C-alpha positions as CSV (number, residue, x, y, z in Angstrom):
1,M,83.3,112.3,98.8
2,F,86.8,111.4,99.9
3,I,87.5,108.8,97.2
4,K,86.1,111.0,94.4
5,E,88.2,114.0,95.6
6,Q,91.4,112.0,95.9
7,R,91.0,109.6,92.9
8,K,92.9,111.8,90.5
9,Q,95.9,112.0,92.8
10,Y,96.1,108.4,94.1
11,G,94.0,106.3,91.7
12,L,90.8,104.4,92.5
13,S,92.6,101.0,93.0
14,L,95.0,102.3,95.7
15,L,92.3,104.3,97.5
16,C,89.9,101.3,97.6
17,Q,92.8,99.1,98.9
18,V,93.7,101.5,101.7
19,L,90.1,102.0,102.7
20,S,89.3,98.3,102.5
21,V,86.5,98.6,99.9
22,S,86.2,96.9,96.6
23,A,86.3,99.1,93.5
24,S,83.2,97.4,92.1
25,G,81.4,98.0,95.4
26,Y,82.4,101.7,95.3
27,Q,81.2,102.0,91.7
28,K,77.9,100.4,92.6
29,W,77.6,102.7,95.6
30,L,78.2,105.7,93.3
31,R,75.3,104.7,91.0
32,S,72.9,104.1,93.9
33,K,70.7,106.8,95.3
34,L,71.3,107.5,99.0
35,S,68.5,108.1,101.4
36,S,68.5,111.5,103.1
37,R,69.6,109.8,106.3
38,A,72.5,108.0,104.5
39,R,73.6,111.3,103.0
40,E,73.5,112.9,106.4
41,N,75.6,110.1,107.9
42,Q,78.1,110.5,105.0
43,L,78.5,114.2,105.7
44,V,79.0,113.6,109.4
45,L,81.6,110.9,108.6
46,E,83.4,113.2,106.2
47,R,83.5,116.0,108.8
48,D,84.9,113.6,111.4
49,I,87.6,112.5,108.9
50,I,88.5,116.1,108.1
51,S,88.7,117.1,111.7
52,L,91.0,114.2,112.4
53,Q,93.2,115.1,109.5
54,K,93.6,118.6,110.9
55,E,94.6,117.4,114.4
56,P,98.3,117.4,114.8
57,L,99.8,114.0,114.3
58,H,101.9,114.1,117.5
59,L,98.7,114.6,119.5
60,R,96.9,111.6,117.9
61,N,100.0,109.5,118.5
62,A,100.2,110.6,122.1
63,E,96.6,109.6,122.7
64,N,97.2,106.2,121.1
65,I,100.4,105.6,123.1
66,S,98.6,106.5,126.3
67,S,95.6,104.2,125.6
68,N,98.0,101.4,124.6
69,Q,99.9,101.8,127.8
70,E,96.7,101.7,129.8
71,R,95.7,98.5,128.1
72,R,99.1,96.9,128.7
73,T,99.0,97.9,132.4
74,K,95.5,96.6,132.8
75,G,96.4,93.3,131.1
76,K,99.5,92.9,133.3
77,Q,97.4,93.5,136.4
78,E,94.9,90.9,135.3
79,A,97.7,88.4,134.5
80,D,99.3,89.1,137.9
81,N,96.0,88.5,139.7
82,Q,95.5,85.3,137.8
83,I,98.9,84.1,138.8
84,D,98.2,85.0,142.4
85,E,95.0,83.0,142.3
86,E,96.8,80.0,140.7
87,K,99.5,80.2,143.4
88,Q,96.8,80.3,146.2
89,Y,95.0,77.4,144.6
90,L,98.2,75.3,144.2
91,G,99.2,76.2,147.8
92,K,95.8,74.8,149.1
93,D,96.2,71.6,147.1
94,E,99.7,71.1,148.5
95,Q,98.4,71.5,152.1
96,K,95.8,68.8,151.5
97,V,98.4,66.3,150.3
């Protein structure tokens, strides 16, 4: 359990704030009994987090930068297409007048 392992070093309050969970909700969750499926899901999530932590930061950032650039390019293309459609529409209206 990530919070349980890191609690001594960072404190419960800070960990809960960073992870966007309430301290009371975390405490309640600790006292509850998890189903076998929920425990399995937790282990998978923890393994995913650990593997991400081991991945070099510059590679993670490169992937994020690449996907952000793709989103911006796609957004610009969509905006350009919309402007072209508006121009065509306005051009047709001017011809009618």
